[in-house]
C-alpha positions in Angstrom: 91.3 79.1 83.2 94.6 81.4 83.1 94.0 83.2 86.7 93.9 79.6 88.2 96.8 78.8 86.6 98.7 82.2 87.7 97.5 81.3 91.3 98.7 77.9 91.2 102.2 79.1 90.0 102.2 81.6 93.0 101.3 78.8 95.5 103.9 76.5 93.9 106.8 79.1 94.4 105.6 79.7 97.9 106.3 76.2 98.6 110.0 76.8 97.9 110.1 80.4 99.5 112.0 81.7 102.4 110.7 82.6 105.9 112.0 86.2 106.8 113.9 85.8 110.2 116.1 88.8 110.5 119.2 89.1 112.6 121.8 91.1 113.8 125.5 91.4 113.1 128.5 92.7 114.7 131.2 94.6 112.3 134.8 94.4 113.1 134.6 97.8 114.5 132.3 96.7 117.4 129.2 98.0 115.7 126.2 96.0 115.9 124.1 96.4 112.7 120.8 94.9 111.4 121.0 92.5 108.8 118.0 91.2 106.2 119.6 87.9 105.4 117.7 86.0 102.6 119.5 82.9 102.4 118.2 81.1 105.7 115.5 78.7 104.5 113.5 77.2 107.5 113.2 73.6 106.6 116.0 71.2 108.2 117.3 69.5 105.1 119.0 72.8 104.1 120.4 73.6 107.5 123.3 72.3 109.3 121.3 71.5 112.5 124.4 70.5 114.7 126.3 73.5 113.6 123.2 75.7 114.1 122.6 74.0 117.6 126.3 74.8 118.7 125.5 78.4 117.3 122.6 79.0 119.4 124.4 77.7 122.5 127.0 80.4 121.5 124.4 83.0 121.3 123.0 82.6 124.5 126.1 82.6 126.3 126.9 85.8 124.7 123.8 87.3 125.4 124.3 86.1 129.3 127.7 87.7 129.3 126.7 91.0 127.8 123.3 91.5 128.3 122.9 92.3 124.4 119.4 92.2 123.3 120.9 91.6 119.8 122.5 88.3 120.9 119.3 87.1 122.6 117.3 88.1 119.2 119.6 86.2 117.3 119.6 83.2 119.6 115.7 83.4 119.1 116.6 83.4 115.4 118.7 80.2 115.5 116.1 78.5 117.5 113.1 79.5 114.9 115.3 77.9 112.1 115.6 74.6 114.0 112.0 74.7 114.3 111.6 75.7 118.0 108.9 78.3 117.2 107.5 78.4 120.5 110.5 78.9 122.3 111.7 81.7 119.9 108.2 83.6 120.2 108.6 83.6 124.1 112.1 85.1 123.8 110.8 87.8 121.2 107.9 88.5 123.4 110.4 89.0 126.2 112.4 91.5 124.0 109.3 93.4 123.1 108.7 93.9 126.8 112.4 95.1 127.6 112.9 97.3 124.3 109.6 97.9 122.5 109.2 98.7 118.9 112.5 96.9 117.5 111.7 96.1 113.9 113.5 92.9 114.3 111.4 91.7 116.9 108.1 92.8 115.2 109.0 91.3 111.6 110.1 87.9 113.5 107.1 87.5 115.6 104.9 87.8 112.4 106.8 85.1 110.7 106.8 82.8 113.8 102.8 83.5 114.0 102.6 82.8 110.6 104.8 79.5 111.1 102.5 78.1 113.8 99.3 78.8 112.0 98.0 82.2 113.5 98.0 84.5 110.5 95.7 87.1 112.5 98.6 87.6 115.1 101.1 87.2 112.0 99.3 90.1 110.1 99.4 92.5 113.4 102.9 91.9 113.7 104.1 92.4 110.1 102.1 95.3 109.9 103.7 96.9 112.9 107.3 95.8 111.6 106.4 97.9 108.2 105.5 100.9 110.2 108.8 100.6 112.1 111.0 100.1 108.6 108.7 100.7 105.5 112.0 99.9 103.2 112.4 96.1 104.9 113.0 93.4 102.2 113.2 96.3 99.7 109.7 97.2 100.1 108.2 93.8 99.3 106.3 93.3 102.4 103.2 94.3 101.3 103.1 91.1 99.5 103.3 89.4 102.8 100.4 91.7 103.9 98.4 90.4 101.0 99.1 86.6 101.6 98.1 86.8 105.3 95.0 88.9 104.4 94.0 86.3 101.9 94.1 83.5 104.4 92.1 85.5 106.7 89.4 86.1 104.3 86.0 84.9 104.6 85.6 84.9 101.0 89.0 83.4 99.4 88.7 83.2 96.1 90.9 81.6 93.5 89.6 83.7 90.7 90.8 86.6 92.0 94.6 87.9 92.4 95.9 87.4 95.9 98.1 90.1 95.6 95.4 92.8 93.7 97.1 92.7 90.7 95.3 93.3 87.5 96.9 91.9 84.2 93.5 92.2 81.7 91.0 89.7 81.0 92.4 88.7 77.6 94.1 85.1 77.0 97.4 86.8 76.8 98.3 88.9 80.2 98.5 92.6 79.7 99.6 95.5 82.0 96.7 98.0 82.0 97.8 99.4 85.3 101.3 100.1 84.2 102.7 98.2 87.0 106.6 98.3 87.5 107.2 94.7 86.6 111.1 94.4 87.3 110.0 95.8 90.8 107.3 93.5 91.0 109.4 90.6 89.9 112.0 91.5 92.6 109.4 91.8 95.3 107.7 88.5 94.4 
């Protein structure tokens, strides 16, 4: 019963979780840096759609002026936040062809494939993004992998931990594997 309860809590928290869409930023020095924002919720009630639409137009214009793939990638990120997943996916696939093996492209394609209901493709791209940047999202992407593997599992069983964690079999959870609970809390 306790495992079912813990699993339900995990799934309940997923409903209010964030989609991991990564963007680039230009510093005042002109240097372009990758950013890992965790504040962008994907559902529209949290987003000013008009402002985001205007920003997407600006990003596309900046890409056309400069041919900068960073602007193009951020344009696709804006489309993703607006729910235009297929258009964003096409752009990221084009960026991958033009400049292969960019972490941001791989991670965003993984997220988009998950959002459109293709966990098999999502898993491929998220694994690739971790290969490109193992410290992404403070090293927590292993959780994304575990969730995708669970979604693809033929024998998905709510009696087991999706994350493969073991907190014992007693009524009161314990920590027999000595997990770093603070790090685990941050990752989750």
